C-alpha positions in Angstrom: -0.2 -75.9 -16.7 -2.1 -76.0 -13.4 1.1 -74.9 -11.6 1.5 -71.9 -13.9 -2.1 -70.9 -13.5 -1.8 -71.2 -9.7 1.4 -69.1 -9.7 -0.4 -66.4 -11.8 -3.3 -66.4 -9.4 -0.9 -66.2 -6.4 1.0 -63.3 -8.0 -2.3 -61.5 -8.7 -3.4 -61.8 -5.1 -0.1 -60.7 -3.7 0.2 -57.8 -6.1 -3.4 -56.8 -5.4 -3.1 -57.0 -1.6 0.1 -55.1 -1.6 -1.1 -52.4 -4.0 -4.5 -51.8 -2.3 -5.1 -49.8 0.8 -8.7 -50.6 1.8 -10.7 -53.7 2.2 -13.1 -53.1 -0.6 -10.3 -52.6 -3.1 -8.8 -55.9 -2.0 -12.2 -57.6 -2.5 -12.3 -56.1 -6.1 -8.8 -57.4 -6.7 -9.8 -60.9 -5.4 -12.9 -60.8 -7.6 -10.6 -60.0 -10.6 -8.4 -63.0 -9.7 -11.4 -65.3 -9.4 -12.9 -64.1 -12.6 -9.6 -64.5 -14.5 -9.2 -68.0 -13.1 -12.7 -68.9 -14.0 -12.3 -67.7 -17.6 -9.0 -69.5 -18.0 -10.5 -72.8 -17.0 -13.9 -72.5 -18.7 -12.7 -71.0 -22.0 -9.8 -73.5 -21.9 -7.2 -70.9 -22.8 -3.7 -72.2 -23.6 -0.6 -70.7 -22.1 0.1 -68.5 -25.1 -3.5 -67.2 -25.0 -3.3 -66.6 -21.2 -0.2 -64.5 -21.6 -1.7 -62.5 -24.5 -5.1 -61.9 -22.9 -4.2 -61.3 -19.2 -3.0 -57.6 -19.8 -6.0 -56.9 -21.9 -8.3 -58.4 -19.3 -6.8 -56.5 -16.4 -6.8 -53.2 -18.3 -10.5 -53.7 -19.2 -11.4 -54.7 -15.6 -9.7 -51.6 -14.2 -11.4 -49.3 -16.6 -14.7 -51.0 -16.0 -14.4 -50.5 -12.2 -13.4 -46.9 -12.8 -16.6 -46.5 -14.8 -18.6 -48.2 -12.0 -17.1 -45.7 -9.5 -18.2 -42.9 -11.8 -21.8 -44.2 -11.8 -21.8 -44.7 -8.1 -20.5 -41.1 -7.6 -23.1 -39.9 -10.1 -26.0 -41.4 -8.1 -24.6 -40.2 -4.8 -24.5 -36.7 -6.2 -28.0 -37.0 -7.5 -29.2 -38.0 -4.0 -27.6 -34.9 -2.5 -29.2 -32.8 -5.2 -32.6 -34.3 -4.5 -32.3 -33.4 -0.8 -31.7 -29.7 -1.6 -33.9 -29.0 -4.6 -35.5 -30.6 -7.6 -32.7 -31.4 -10.1 -32.8 -31.1 -13.9 -33.8 -34.7 -14.6 -33.4 -34.2 -18.3 -29.8 -33.3 -17.8 -29.2 -36.1 -15.4 -30.7 -38.6 -17.9 -28.3 -37.3 -20.5 -25.4 -37.7 -18.1 -26.4 -41.2 -17.3 -26.7 -42.1 -21.0 -23.1 -40.8 -21.5 -21.9 -43.1 -18.7 -23.5 -46.1 -20.3 -22.1 -45.1 -23.8 -18.6 -44.8 -22.3 -19.0 -48.3 -20.8 -20.1 -49.7 -24.2 -17.1 -48.0 -25.8 -14.8 -49.7 -23.3 -16.3 -53.0 -24.2 -15.8 -52.3 -27.9 -12.1 -51.5 -27.4 -11.8 -54.7 -25.2 -13.4 -56.8 -27.9 -11.2 -55.3 -30.7 -8.1 -56.1 -28.7 -9.3 -59.7 -27.8 -10.1 -60.6 -31.3 -6.5 -59.8 -32.4 -5.2 -62.5 -30.0 -8.0 -65.1 -29.9 -9.6 -67.2 -32.6 -13.3 -66.4 -33.1 -14.3 -69.7 -31.4 -12.1 -69.1 -28.5 -13.3 -65.5 -28.1 -16.9 -66.8 -28.1 -16.0 -69.3 -25.4 -14.2 -66.5 -23.5 -17.3 -64.3 -23.6 -19.5 -67.3 -22.5 -17.1 -67.8 -19.6 -17.4 -64.2 -18.6 -21.2 -64.4 -18.7 -21.2 -67.7 -16.7 -19.0 -66.0 -14.1 -21.5 -63.2 -13.6 -24.3 -65.7 -13.2 -22.2 -67.7 -10.7 -21.7 -64.5 -8.6 -25.4 -63.7 -8.7 -26.3 -67.2 -7.6 -23.8 -67.0 -4.7 -25.3 -63.7 -3.4 -27.1 -64.0 -0.1 -30.8 -63.9 -0.6 -30.6 -64.2 -4.4 -33.1 -66.6 -5.9 -33.3 -67.1 -9.6 -36.8 -67.5 -10.7 -36.2 -67.4 -14.5 -38.7 -65.8 -16.8 -41.6 -68.0 -15.8 -44.4 -66.3 -13.9 
């Protein structure tokens, strides 16, 4: 099982490096590989589940990063607008809301696909693993110090 997982990770990395042209895209691909590996191990997916979920995971991750790019571009355009004149903030707020709704819709589609191939318990563990991976990334960020909700 470990050999298969390692082979999948290796193929992910090779495909990602070959397909990407700049360093940041390679970093995103590496992050996808790390996240996938983390989920596999922590959600304890079996080989059948791995094969069923991997394309769903990759499709969602790609669409999610496309959405992140749209948000980044949106805020860059707002910065340019603010330099030249006062923008219509009401319109900008509505545009931002649409970006957030689109992201939620992507997650809903992702969820509906996952629940077709994973049992409810496994899907819950899968989501817990995704959440744990995000926390792990935050903790590894330079200068990040988690203080919790305590004052």
